[in-house]
C-alpha positions as CSV (number, residue, x, y, z in Angstrom):
1,X,25.9,58.2,65.7
2,X,25.7,57.8,69.5
3,X,29.4,56.6,69.5
4,X,30.4,59.5,67.3
5,X,28.8,62.0,69.6
6,X,30.5,60.4,72.6
7,X,33.8,60.6,70.8
8,X,33.3,64.3,69.9
9,X,32.4,65.0,73.6
10,X,35.5,63.3,74.8
11,X,37.7,65.2,72.3
12,X,36.1,68.5,73.3
13,X,36.8,67.7,77.0
14,X,40.4,66.9,76.2
15,X,40.8,70.1,74.2
16,X,39.3,72.2,77.0
17,X,41.6,70.6,79.6
18,X,44.5,71.2,77.3
19,X,43.6,74.9,76.9
20,X,43.2,75.3,80.6
21,X,46.6,73.7,81.3
22,X,48.2,76.0,78.7
23,X,46.5,79.0,80.3
24,X,47.6,78.0,83.8
25,X,51.1,77.5,82.6
26,X,51.2,80.9,81.0
27,X,49.7,82.5,84.1
28,X,52.4,81.0,86.3
29,X,55.2,82.0,83.9
30,X,53.9,85.6,84.1
31,X,53.9,85.5,87.9
32,X,57.5,84.1,87.9
33,X,58.6,86.9,85.5
34,X,57.0,89.6,87.6
35,X,58.6,88.1,90.7
36,X,62.1,88.6,89.4
37,X,64.0,91.2,91.4
38,X,61.3,91.5,94.1
39,X,62.1,91.4,97.8
40,X,60.0,89.2,100.0
41,X,59.9,90.0,103.7
42,X,59.1,86.6,105.3
43,X,58.0,86.8,108.9
44,X,58.8,83.4,110.4
45,X,59.2,82.0,113.9
46,X,62.9,82.2,114.7
47,X,63.1,80.2,117.9
48,X,65.1,77.3,116.6
49,X,68.6,77.3,114.9
50,X,67.6,74.4,112.6
51,X,64.6,76.3,111.3
52,X,66.7,79.4,110.8
53,X,69.4,77.5,108.9
54,X,66.8,75.8,106.7
55,X,65.2,79.2,105.8
56,X,68.7,80.6,105.0
57,X,69.0,77.7,102.5
58,X,65.6,78.6,101.0
59,X,66.8,82.2,100.6
60,X,69.8,81.1,98.6
61,X,67.8,78.7,96.4
62,X,65.1,81.3,95.4
63,X,67.8,83.9,94.8
64,X,69.6,81.6,92.4
65,X,66.6,80.1,90.6
66,X,64.1,83.0,90.6
67,X,66.1,86.2,91.3
68,X,64.0,86.8,94.4
69,X,65.5,88.5,97.5
70,X,64.1,86.6,100.4
71,X,64.6,88.4,103.7
72,X,63.7,86.4,106.8
73,X,62.3,88.4,109.8
74,X,62.7,86.2,112.9
75,X,59.8,86.6,115.2
76,X,59.0,85.2,118.6
77,X,55.2,85.2,118.1
78,X,53.1,85.6,115.0
79,X,50.6,87.5,117.0
80,X,53.0,90.5,117.0
81,X,53.1,90.4,113.2
82,X,49.3,90.1,113.0
83,X,49.0,93.3,115.1
84,X,51.4,95.1,112.7
85,X,49.3,94.1,109.7
86,X,46.1,95.2,111.5
87,X,47.8,98.6,112.3
88,X,48.8,99.1,108.7
89,X,45.2,98.4,107.6
90,X,43.7,100.8,110.1
91,X,46.2,103.4,108.8
92,X,44.8,102.9,105.2
93,X,48.0,101.2,104.0
94,X,46.3,99.0,101.4
95,X,49.5,98.4,99.4
96,X,53.2,98.4,100.1
97,X,52.9,96.6,103.4
98,X,55.8,95.6,105.6
99,X,55.0,91.8,105.4
100,X,54.9,89.8,102.2
101,X,54.8,86.3,103.6
102,X,53.9,85.0,107.1
103,X,54.3,81.7,108.8
104,X,50.9,81.3,110.5
105,X,48.1,79.1,111.6
106,X,45.3,78.8,114.1
107,X,44.0,81.8,116.0
108,X,46.3,84.2,114.1
109,X,45.1,82.9,110.7
110,X,41.5,83.3,111.9
111,X,42.1,86.9,113.0
112,X,43.6,87.9,109.7
113,X,41.0,86.0,107.6
114,X,38.0,87.4,109.4
115,X,39.5,90.9,109.1
116,X,39.8,90.6,105.3
117,X,43.6,91.1,105.7
118,X,44.8,88.2,103.6
119,X,45.1,87.5,99.9
120,X,42.7,84.6,99.1
121,X,42.2,82.0,96.3
122,X,45.9,81.6,95.4
123,X,47.2,78.6,97.3
124,X,45.6,75.8,95.3
125,X,46.7,77.5,92.0
126,X,50.4,76.9,92.9
127,X,51.9,74.4,90.5
128,X,53.3,72.3,93.4
129,X,49.8,71.9,94.9
130,X,49.6,68.8,92.8
131,X,51.8,67.0,95.3
132,X,49.9,68.0,98.4
133,X,48.4,65.3,100.6
134,X,44.8,66.5,100.7
135,X,43.9,63.8,103.3
136,X,45.8,66.1,105.8
137,X,43.8,69.1,107.1
138,X,45.2,71.4,104.4
139,X,41.8,73.0,103.6
140,X,40.9,73.7,107.3
141,X,43.0,75.5,109.9
142,X,41.8,74.8,113.4
143,X,38.3,74.2,111.9
144,X,38.4,77.5,110.0
145,X,38.1,77.0,106.1
146,X,41.3,78.1,104.4
147,X,39.7,79.0,101.0
148,X,43.1,79.3,99.3
149,X,44.3,82.0,101.8
150,X,47.3,80.1,103.0
151,X,49.6,77.4,101.6
152,X,50.6,74.4,103.7
153,X,54.3,73.7,104.1
154,X,54.7,71.5,107.1
155,X,53.0,69.1,109.5
156,X,53.2,69.1,113.3
157,X,52.1,67.0,116.2
158,X,52.5,67.5,119.9
159,X,54.9,64.9,121.4
160,X,56.7,64.3,124.6
161,X,60.4,63.6,124.8
162,X,62.1,61.4,127.4
163,X,65.4,59.6,128.0
164,X,65.5,55.8,128.0
165,X,68.0,55.7,130.9
166,X,65.6,57.8,133.0
167,X,62.2,56.8,131.7
168,X,62.2,53.4,129.9
169,X,58.4,53.2,130.3
170,X,56.7,56.5,129.5
171,X,53.2,57.6,130.6
172,X,50.7,57.0,127.8
173,X,47.6,58.8,129.1
174,X,46.7,61.8,131.2
175,X,46.0,59.6,134.2
176,X,49.3,57.8,133.9
177,X,51.1,61.2,133.5
178,X,49.6,62.2,136.8
179,X,50.7,59.0,138.4
180,X,54.2,59.5,136.8
181,X,54.4,63.1,138.2
182,X,53.4,61.7,141.7
183,X,56.2,59.2,141.5
184,X,58.8,61.7,140.2
185,X,57.8,65.1,141.8
186,X,59.5,68.2,140.4
187,X,60.6,66.6,137.1
188,X,57.5,67.3,135.0
189,X,56.2,70.6,133.6
190,X,55.0,72.3,130.5
191,X,55.7,75.7,128.8
192,X,53.8,78.7,130.2
193,X,50.9,79.7,128.0
194,X,50.5,81.6,125.8
195,X,53.6,79.7,124.4
196,X,52.0,77.8,121.6
197,X,53.3,74.4,122.8
198,X,52.1,75.1,126.3
199,X,48.6,76.0,125.0
200,X,48.7,72.9,122.8
201,X,49.3,70.8,126.0
202,X,46.1,72.4,127.5
203,X,44.2,71.5,124.3
204,X,45.5,67.9,124.4
205,X,44.3,67.4,127.9
206,X,41.0,69.0,127.1
207,X,40.4,66.7,124.2
208,X,41.3,63.7,126.4
209,X,39.2,64.8,129.4
210,X,36.2,66.7,128.3
211,X,32.8,64.9,128.3
212,X,31.7,67.1,125.4
213,X,34.4,66.7,122.6
214,X,32.0,67.8,119.9
215,X,31.9,71.3,121.5
216,X,35.6,71.7,120.5
217,X,34.7,71.8,116.8
218,X,33.0,75.1,117.3
219,X,33.9,78.4,119.0
220,X,33.5,78.2,122.8
221,X,30.1,79.4,124.2
222,X,29.8,81.3,127.4
223,X,26.9,79.2,128.6
224,X,28.8,75.9,128.2
225,X,32.5,76.8,128.6
226,X,32.6,76.0,132.3
227,X,31.0,72.6,131.8
228,X,33.2,71.7,128.8
229,X,36.5,72.7,130.5
230,X,35.8,71.7,134.2
231,X,37.7,68.3,133.9
232,X,40.8,70.1,132.6
233,X,41.0,72.5,135.5
234,X,40.4,69.7,138.1
235,X,43.2,67.8,136.5
236,X,45.6,70.7,136.5
237,X,44.7,71.5,140.1
238,X,46.0,68.0,140.9
239,X,49.0,68.1,138.6
240,X,50.5,71.6,139.4
241,X,51.7,70.9,142.9
242,X,53.7,67.9,141.6
243,X,55.4,70.0,138.8
244,X,58.9,71.5,138.5
245,X,59.1,74.4,141.0
246,X,55.8,73.2,142.6
247,X,53.9,74.5,139.6
248,X,54.6,78.1,140.7
249,X,56.8,78.8,137.7
250,X,56.8,77.4,134.2
251,X,59.6,77.3,131.5
252,X,59.1,80.0,128.9
253,X,59.6,77.6,125.9
254,X,60.1,74.0,124.8
255,X,63.8,74.9,124.2
256,X,64.2,75.6,127.9
257,X,62.6,72.3,128.6
258,X,65.0,70.5,126.3
259,X,67.9,72.0,128.2
260,X,66.5,70.9,131.6
261,X,65.9,67.4,130.1
262,X,69.5,67.2,128.9
263,X,70.7,68.3,132.3
264,X,68.6,65.7,134.1
265,X,66.4,68.2,135.9
266,X,63.3,67.2,134.0
267,X,62.2,63.7,132.9
268,X,60.0,65.0,130.1
269,X,60.1,67.7,127.5
270,X,57.5,68.8,124.9
271,X,57.7,69.5,121.2
272,X,55.4,70.1,118.3
273,X,57.6,68.1,115.9
274,X,57.6,64.2,115.9
275,X,61.2,64.2,114.6
276,X,62.5,66.8,117.1
277,X,64.3,64.4,119.3
278,X,66.1,62.9,116.3
279,X,67.1,66.3,115.0
280,X,68.4,67.4,118.4
281,X,70.3,64.2,118.9
282,X,72.0,64.9,115.5
283,X,73.0,68.3,116.7
284,X,74.1,67.0,120.1
285,X,71.6,69.3,121.9
286,X,69.8,66.2,123.4
287,X,71.5,63.0,124.7
288,X,71.5,60.0,122.4
289,X,69.0,58.1,124.5
290,X,66.3,60.7,123.9
291,X,63.1,59.5,122.2
292,X,59.6,60.8,121.4
293,X,56.3,59.3,122.5
294,X,52.7,60.2,122.8
295,X,49.4,59.1,124.5
296,X,48.0,55.8,123.2
297,X,44.7,57.4,122.2
298,X,46.5,59.9,119.9
299,X,48.2,63.3,120.1
300,X,47.1,66.8,118.9
301,X,48.3,67.6,115.4
302,X,48.0,70.3,112.7
303,X,49.4,71.7,109.5
304,X,51.3,75.0,109.4
305,X,51.0,77.4,106.6
306,X,52.3,80.5,104.9
307,X,50.0,83.4,104.1
308,X,50.2,86.6,102.0
309,X,48.8,89.8,103.5
310,X,46.3,91.6,101.3
311,X,48.6,94.7,101.3
312,X,51.8,92.7,100.4
313,X,54.3,94.6,98.4
314,X,55.7,91.5,96.6
315,X,52.7,89.1,96.3
316,X,54.0,87.5,93.1
317,X,57.4,86.7,94.6
318,X,55.7,85.5,97.8
319,X,53.7,83.0,95.7
320,X,56.9,81.8,94.1
321,X,58.5,81.3,97.5
322,X,55.4,79.4,98.8
323,X,55.5,77.2,95.7
324,X,59.2,76.4,96.2
325,X,58.4,75.5,99.9
326,X,56.0,72.9,98.5
327,X,58.5,71.4,96.0
328,X,59.6,67.8,96.6
329,X,63.2,68.9,96.9
330,X,62.4,71.5,99.6
331,X,60.0,69.2,101.5
332,X,62.4,66.3,101.5
333,X,65.3,68.5,102.8
334,X,63.0,69.9,105.5
335,X,61.9,66.4,106.6
336,X,65.5,65.3,107.2
337,X,66.2,65.2,110.9
338,X,69.8,66.2,110.3
339,X,68.5,69.4,108.7
340,X,65.2,70.2,110.5
341,X,63.0,67.2,110.8
342,X,59.7,69.0,110.0
343,X,57.2,66.4,108.6
344,X,56.2,66.9,104.9
345,X,52.7,67.9,103.7
346,X,53.2,65.9,100.4
347,X,51.6,62.7,99.5
348,X,54.3,60.1,98.8
349,X,52.2,58.4,96.2
350,X,52.2,61.5,94.1
351,X,56.0,61.6,93.9
352,X,58.6,59.9,91.8
353,X,59.7,56.5,93.1
354,X,63.0,57.7,94.6
355,X,61.4,60.7,96.3
356,X,58.6,58.5,97.5
357,X,61.0,56.1,99.2
358,X,63.0,58.9,100.7
359,X,59.9,60.5,102.1
360,X,58.5,57.2,103.5
361,X,61.7,56.7,105.4
362,X,61.1,60.0,107.2
363,X,57.7,58.8,108.6
364,X,57.9,57.2,112.0
365,X,56.0,53.9,112.2
366,X,55.3,54.5,115.9
367,X,53.9,58.0,115.5
368,X,50.6,58.3,117.4
369,X,47.2,58.9,115.7
370,X,46.8,62.6,114.9
371,X,43.9,64.3,116.8
372,X,42.3,67.3,115.2
373,X,42.9,70.7,116.8
374,X,39.9,72.4,118.5
375,X,38.4,75.5,116.7
376,X,40.9,78.4,116.7
377,X,38.8,80.4,119.1
378,X,39.6,77.9,121.9
379,X,43.2,79.1,122.0
380,X,42.5,82.5,123.4
381,X,39.7,81.2,125.7
382,X,41.9,78.6,127.3
383,X,44.9,80.9,127.6
384,X,42.8,83.6,129.4
385,X,41.2,81.1,131.8
386,X,44.6,79.5,132.5
387,X,46.1,83.0,133.3
388,X,43.1,83.8,135.5
389,X,43.6,80.6,137.5
390,X,47.3,80.1,137.5
391,X,49.0,83.2,136.0
392,X,49.7,85.0,139.3
393,X,51.6,82.1,140.9
């Protein structure tokens, strides 16, 4: 009798799972059907030709396969789109918004989520979520719980770029970077905050230098901010006089740093993509001797996401696009340095053998340990203090 009851319980569980799977399939088919003919306005950073070309390819694929009209709105800063979404909400525009999908993470995600301006609970319902590497920080964004309000679509890690003919032995710690800058004055710099790569450089140094790293997991506190950040400002006070243009001017973007590196004016550039150097060599925007490197104790990393505003006009089609961005085919293409070189968020072990091997080949064996981002609230706090101290130079 006991064995029979166990068998009946197992059969009931299997039937329930089967019914749930059928219901989920039917639900997704209904979303795909509703998505046909919809236009998705996708606000995405447009600062790199490789990114733009990849998104043009995505537009063609979703048009052919799902009859979705994907319109890419190239933006310089997601904060501008966040302000537009906030303005629409204040005006009572609860539907028919101007943004259907947004490339977002960090402070901008926190602002939208805390304002109740995002659609929630949808991301892990996407069929292609089954392939996601959940060991990556895909359920937290700069220490803020995601709660299904955004879908991952790429990984990022702060990296330096150098040229082997110029710099065969790169600096591998903040202290050795300072020594390097002293040995080669005027050839080191970083993008001016609030450029996100410039701010990430500040966060990297703060993680390395602060005596209170646990404080970075929570929003900054007025009572402890000075103590937590003091080593960072002491370090920058030493570094800035050694920088390009004596630290009185900063490049506006990593793209400008790449140009200065290629011209020989700089010895180091910065990127948030471990495969950036390979991709830029492939497009001949960086010399063939360019290479990426990081600090020996690890480099700052995160996951970037797409989110759907609560007032999106085409939320069904936006979900279909987000699901396509997670597909093995789209992820493998994106990870190819000849296309973009943006690291995948998929788990190779969850893929078919041929896809697994292809994805594994895209992972650099020398990539540094990934260090978690501080809480999203540190972004604005560090930028404001940096501007107060150095912004008038």
